[in-house]
Structures are given as structure tokens and as C-alpha cells.
C-alpha positions as a Markdown table, in Angstrom:
| # | Residue | x | y | z |
|---|---|---|---|---|
| 1 | Unk | -39.5 | -42.8 | -11.0 |
| 2 | Unk | -40.7 | -45.4 | -13.5 |
| 3 | Unk | -41.3 | -44.0 | -17.0 |
| 4 | Unk | -43.9 | -45.3 | -19.3 |
| 5 | Unk | -44.4 | -45.0 | -23.1 |
| 6 | Unk | -47.0 | -42.5 | -24.2 |
| 7 | Unk | -48.9 | -42.5 | -27.5 |
| 8 | Unk | -48.0 | -38.8 | -27.7 |
| 9 | Unk | -49.2 | -38.0 | -31.2 |
| 10 | Unk | -52.2 | -40.2 | -32.0 |
| 11 | Unk | -52.8 | -39.0 | -35.6 |
| 12 | Unk | -49.2 | -39.1 | -36.7 |
| 13 | Unk | -48.4 | -42.4 | -35.0 |
| 14 | Unk | -51.6 | -44.0 | -36.3 |
| 15 | Unk | -50.8 | -42.8 | -39.8 |
| 16 | Unk | -47.3 | -44.3 | -39.5 |
| 17 | Unk | -48.7 | -47.6 | -38.3 |
| 18 | Unk | -51.4 | -47.8 | -40.9 |
| 19 | Unk | -48.9 | -47.0 | -43.7 |
| 20 | Unk | -46.7 | -49.8 | -42.3 |
| 21 | Unk | -49.6 | -52.2 | -42.3 |
| 22 | Unk | -50.5 | -51.2 | -45.9 |
| 23 | Unk | -46.9 | -51.8 | -46.9 |
| 24 | Unk | -47.0 | -55.3 | -45.2 |
| 25 | Unk | -50.3 | -56.0 | -47.0 |
| 26 | Unk | -48.7 | -55.0 | -50.3 |
| 27 | Unk | -46.0 | -57.6 | -49.7 |
| 28 | Unk | -48.5 | -60.3 | -48.8 |
| 29 | Unk | -50.7 | -59.6 | -51.8 |
| 30 | Unk | -47.9 | -59.1 | -54.3 |
| 31 | Unk | -48.9 | -55.5 | -54.8 |
| 32 | Unk | -52.5 | -56.1 | -55.6 |
| 33 | Unk | -53.9 | -54.3 | -52.5 |
| 34 | Unk | -51.8 | -51.2 | -53.2 |
| 35 | Unk | -52.7 | -51.0 | -56.9 |
| 36 | Unk | -56.4 | -51.5 | -56.2 |
| 37 | Unk | -56.9 | -49.4 | -53.1 |
| 38 | Unk | -53.8 | -47.4 | -52.0 |
| 39 | Unk | -52.8 | -45.5 | -55.0 |
| 40 | Unk | -54.7 | -43.0 | -57.2 |
| 41 | Unk | -54.9 | -43.2 | -61.0 |
| 42 | Unk | -57.4 | -42.4 | -63.7 |
| 43 | Unk | -60.2 | -44.9 | -63.4 |
| 44 | Unk | -63.9 | -45.0 | -64.1 |
| 45 | Unk | -66.0 | -42.6 | -62.0 |
| 46 | Unk | -68.6 | -45.4 | -61.8 |
| 47 | Unk | -66.1 | -47.6 | -59.9 |
| 48 | Unk | -66.6 | -47.4 | -56.2 |
| 49 | Unk | -62.9 | -47.7 | -55.4 |
| 50 | Unk | -62.1 | -44.5 | -57.4 |
| 51 | Unk | -63.4 | -42.3 | -54.5 |
| 52 | Unk | -61.6 | -43.9 | -51.5 |
| 53 | Unk | -58.3 | -43.8 | -53.5 |
| 54 | Unk | -58.5 | -40.0 | -53.5 |
| 55 | Unk | -57.8 | -40.2 | -49.7 |
| 56 | Unk | -56.1 | -43.6 | -49.2 |
| 57 | Unk | -53.2 | -43.1 | -51.7 |
| 58 | Unk | -51.2 | -41.4 | -49.0 |
| 59 | Unk | -51.0 | -44.6 | -47.0 |
| 60 | Unk | -49.4 | -46.6 | -49.8 |
| 61 | Unk | -45.7 | -46.7 | -50.4 |
| 62 | Unk | -43.7 | -48.3 | -53.2 |
| 63 | Unk | -41.0 | -49.7 | -50.9 |
| 64 | Unk | -39.6 | -49.7 | -47.3 |
| 65 | Unk | -37.2 | -46.9 | -48.2 |
| 66 | Unk | -40.0 | -44.8 | -49.6 |
| 67 | Unk | -42.0 | -45.4 | -46.4 |
| 68 | Unk | -39.1 | -44.6 | -44.1 |
| 69 | Unk | -38.3 | -41.4 | -46.1 |
| 70 | Unk | -41.8 | -40.1 | -45.7 |
| 71 | Unk | -42.7 | -41.3 | -42.2 |
| 72 | Unk | -39.4 | -40.3 | -40.7 |
| 73 | Unk | -40.1 | -36.7 | -41.6 |
| 74 | Unk | -43.7 | -37.0 | -40.5 |
| 75 | Unk | -42.5 | -38.2 | -37.1 |
| 76 | Unk | -40.2 | -35.3 | -36.7 |
| 77 | Unk | -42.5 | -32.5 | -37.9 |
| 78 | Unk | -46.0 | -33.8 | -37.1 |
| 79 | Unk | -46.0 | -34.3 | -33.3 |
| 80 | Unk | -45.2 | -30.6 | -32.4 |
| 81 | Unk | -48.0 | -29.5 | -34.7 |
| 82 | Unk | -50.5 | -32.1 | -33.3 |
| 83 | Unk | -49.5 | -30.9 | -29.8 |
| 84 | Unk | -50.1 | -27.2 | -30.8 |
| 85 | Unk | -53.3 | -27.5 | -32.8 |
| 86 | Unk | -54.8 | -30.8 | -31.6 |
| 87 | Unk | -55.4 | -34.1 | -33.3 |
| 88 | Unk | -58.6 | -33.2 | -35.0 |
| 89 | Unk | -57.0 | -30.2 | -36.8 |
| 90 | Unk | -54.1 | -32.2 | -38.0 |
| 91 | Unk | -56.3 | -35.1 | -39.1 |
| 92 | Unk | -58.4 | -32.6 | -41.1 |
| 93 | Unk | -55.3 | -31.1 | -42.6 |
| 94 | Unk | -54.1 | -34.6 | -43.7 |
| 95 | Unk | -57.5 | -35.5 | -45.2 |
| 96 | Unk | -57.8 | -32.2 | -47.1 |
| 97 | Unk | -54.2 | -32.5 | -48.5 |
| 98 | Unk | -54.8 | -36.2 | -49.5 |
| 99 | Unk | -58.0 | -35.2 | -51.3 |
| 100 | Unk | -56.4 | -32.2 | -53.1 |
| 101 | Unk | -53.4 | -34.1 | -54.3 |
| 102 | Unk | -55.4 | -37.2 | -55.2 |
| 103 | Unk | -57.9 | -35.3 | -57.3 |
| 104 | Unk | -55.3 | -33.2 | -59.0 |
| 105 | Unk | -53.3 | -36.3 | -59.9 |
| 106 | Unk | -56.5 | -38.1 | -61.2 |
| 107 | Unk | -57.3 | -35.1 | -63.4 |
| 108 | Unk | -53.8 | -34.1 | -64.7 |
| 109 | Unk | -51.9 | -37.4 | -65.0 |
| 110 | Unk | -54.2 | -40.0 | -66.5 |
| 111 | Unk | -51.4 | -42.4 | -67.4 |
| 112 | Unk | -49.6 | -42.7 | -64.0 |
| 113 | Unk | -50.4 | -43.8 | -60.5 |
| 114 | Unk | -49.7 | -41.8 | -57.3 |
| 115 | Unk | -48.9 | -43.2 | -53.9 |
| 116 | Unk | -47.1 | -42.0 | -50.8 |
| 117 | Unk | -47.3 | -39.4 | -48.0 |
| 118 | Unk | -44.9 | -36.8 | -49.5 |
| 119 | Unk | -47.7 | -34.3 | -50.1 |
| 120 | Unk | -48.7 | -34.7 | -46.4 |
| 121 | Unk | -45.0 | -34.2 | -45.4 |
| 122 | Unk | -44.7 | -31.0 | -47.4 |
| 123 | Unk | -47.9 | -29.7 | -45.9 |
| 124 | Unk | -46.6 | -30.4 | -42.4 |
| 125 | Unk | -43.2 | -28.8 | -43.2 |
| 126 | Unk | -44.8 | -25.6 | -44.5 |
| 127 | Unk | -47.3 | -25.6 | -41.6 |
| 128 | Unk | -44.5 | -25.9 | -39.0 |
| 129 | Unk | -42.4 | -23.2 | -40.8 |
| 130 | Unk | -45.3 | -20.8 | -40.1 |
| 131 | Unk | -44.7 | -21.0 | -36.4 |
| 132 | Unk | -44.4 | -17.4 | -35.1 |
| 133 | Unk | -46.9 | -16.1 | -37.6 |
| 134 | Unk | -48.7 | -13.1 | -36.2 |
| 135 | Unk | -51.4 | -10.8 | -37.5 |
| 136 | Unk | -48.8 | -8.2 | -38.6 |
| 137 | Unk | -45.8 | -10.4 | -39.3 |
| 138 | Unk | -44.6 | -13.1 | -41.7 |
| 139 | Unk | -42.0 | -15.5 | -40.4 |
| 140 | Unk | -38.7 | -15.5 | -42.4 |
| 141 | Unk | -38.5 | -19.3 | -41.8 |
| 142 | Unk | -41.7 | -19.7 | -43.8 |
| 143 | Unk | -40.4 | -17.7 | -46.7 |
| 144 | Unk | -37.2 | -19.7 | -46.8 |
| 145 | Unk | -39.0 | -23.0 | -46.6 |
| 146 | Unk | -41.3 | -22.0 | -49.4 |
| 147 | Unk | -38.5 | -20.8 | -51.6 |
| 148 | Unk | -36.1 | -23.7 | -50.9 |
| 149 | Unk | -38.5 | -26.6 | -50.7 |
| 150 | Unk | -41.3 | -25.6 | -53.1 |
| 151 | Unk | -39.0 | -23.6 | -55.4 |
| 152 | Unk | -36.8 | -26.7 | -55.7 |
| 153 | Unk | -39.8 | -28.8 | -56.5 |
| 154 | Unk | -40.8 | -26.4 | -59.3 |
| 155 | Unk | -37.3 | -26.5 | -60.8 |
| 156 | Unk | -37.2 | -30.3 | -60.5 |
| 157 | Unk | -40.7 | -30.5 | -62.1 |
| 158 | Unk | -39.5 | -28.6 | -65.1 |
| 159 | Unk | -36.0 | -30.1 | -65.5 |
| 160 | Unk | -35.9 | -33.5 | -64.0 |
| 161 | Unk | -37.7 | -36.6 | -65.4 |
| 162 | Unk | -38.1 | -39.1 | -62.5 |
| 163 | Unk | -40.8 | -41.1 | -60.7 |
| 164 | Unk | -41.4 | -38.3 | -58.1 |
| 165 | Unk | -44.6 | -36.2 | -58.3 |
| 166 | Unk | -43.3 | -32.7 | -57.8 |
| 167 | Unk | -46.9 | -31.4 | -58.3 |
| 168 | Unk | -47.9 | -33.4 | -55.2 |
| 169 | Unk | -45.1 | -31.8 | -53.2 |
| 170 | Unk | -46.1 | -28.3 | -54.4 |
| 171 | Unk | -49.8 | -28.9 | -53.7 |
| 172 | Unk | -49.0 | -30.2 | -50.3 |
| 173 | Unk | -47.0 | -27.1 | -49.6 |
| 174 | Unk | -49.8 | -24.9 | -50.8 |
| 175 | Unk | -52.2 | -26.8 | -48.6 |
| 176 | Unk | -49.9 | -26.1 | -45.7 |
| 177 | Unk | -49.9 | -22.4 | -46.5 |
| 178 | Unk | -53.7 | -22.3 | -46.8 |
| 179 | Unk | -54.4 | -24.5 | -43.7 |
| 180 | Unk | -51.8 | -22.6 | -41.8 |
| 181 | Unk | -53.4 | -19.3 | -42.5 |
| 182 | Unk | -56.5 | -20.5 | -40.8 |
| 183 | Unk | -54.9 | -22.4 | -37.9 |
| 184 | Unk | -52.4 | -19.7 | -37.0 |
| 185 | Unk | -55.1 | -17.0 | -37.2 |
| 186 | Unk | -57.2 | -18.7 | -34.4 |
| 187 | Unk | -56.5 | -18.7 | -30.7 |
| 188 | Unk | -53.7 | -21.0 | -29.5 |
| 189 | Unk | -54.8 | -24.2 | -27.9 |
| 190 | Unk | -52.9 | -26.5 | -25.7 |
| 191 | Unk | -53.8 | -30.2 | -25.3 |
| 192 | Unk | -53.9 | -31.6 | -21.9 |
């Protein structure tokens, strides 16, 4: 039997391809496209580009290794979630997380720029760890993920001075908890 390729996770795969295209555009424009459109930073509220940046910063990456680190995790964690909840729910989760992390960074860190999908990755990791969540149970895997991943980010945020936005990771994880509480509460859907 002849096997064919299947675009099995449209939101996650499209996100990965768009991020790669943005990285390519960054190289072609010498970083101008990324600094103007694909990262969020304190700018005038009267500037039109301020608002799309709240969402588009998740598509920008500082380097190929930054891109691979984020997208590889998305490609592992995202497709099972998209299969379980559907493309629309995962796209909405990504949009909400991008907005929350973008606005928080805009308000709290006026002197720095934020780019990358790590907040989305943390949201997906926490969301996946909630598998098995029932009305009268809490999965131990979720508790361990929250303690290990998010706890580690809190410690790093307090003790380590680097170019990593631990707040974005923490907010991504919190978005995963909140979104997961809604998604896992509803009836299970299967895509066909």
C-alpha cells in the first residue's frame, strides 16, 4: 500500500512554517522585519504596529537554534492536543497566550524586546500534562510539570540574569492551566 504525507496538525505545522518564514525574512532584511513587526517592546500606543506585535512576537526568533528549540517542542507536544481538541481550540489557545505574554511584557519590561514561541510551548506542555483530568481528580503529571517547569522558571527568574523571559514561560504555563480547565471540562471531541 502506498503511503502519502498528511498535514496532520494544521495549526502547529502552519505555525512552524510561518515562524521559519519569519526567520528567513529576518535574515533577508538584516533583522529589520523582526524588530519592526515580530517582537514586542514598549512603543507608542498611537503606532499601528504596536497592536499586531502583541500577537506576532511569537513568530519571531533570534536565531535558528532559538527557532529549533521552540518548534521542536511544539511539534512533539502540539499535534496530540490538536487531535484531541481540534484546530480551532488550539489556535485560540495560541492567540490568547500570545496576547497575554505580549501585553505583560509591554507593560512590565519597557526597556527590552520579547520574541519567540516559548510561552506557547509552556502553555502546550502544561495543557498536555492535564491529560486525564476529571471532574473529581487532578493528574499527578500536571502537578509535577507545574512544580518542575514553572517552579524552575520562578527560581531562574529570581536568581539567573540572562536573555530568557522567565515571566513569559510562567504566564504561558498559567495560560495552559486556565485554558486546560475549560478544555478538559467540556466533552471530548475527536477530529475526523
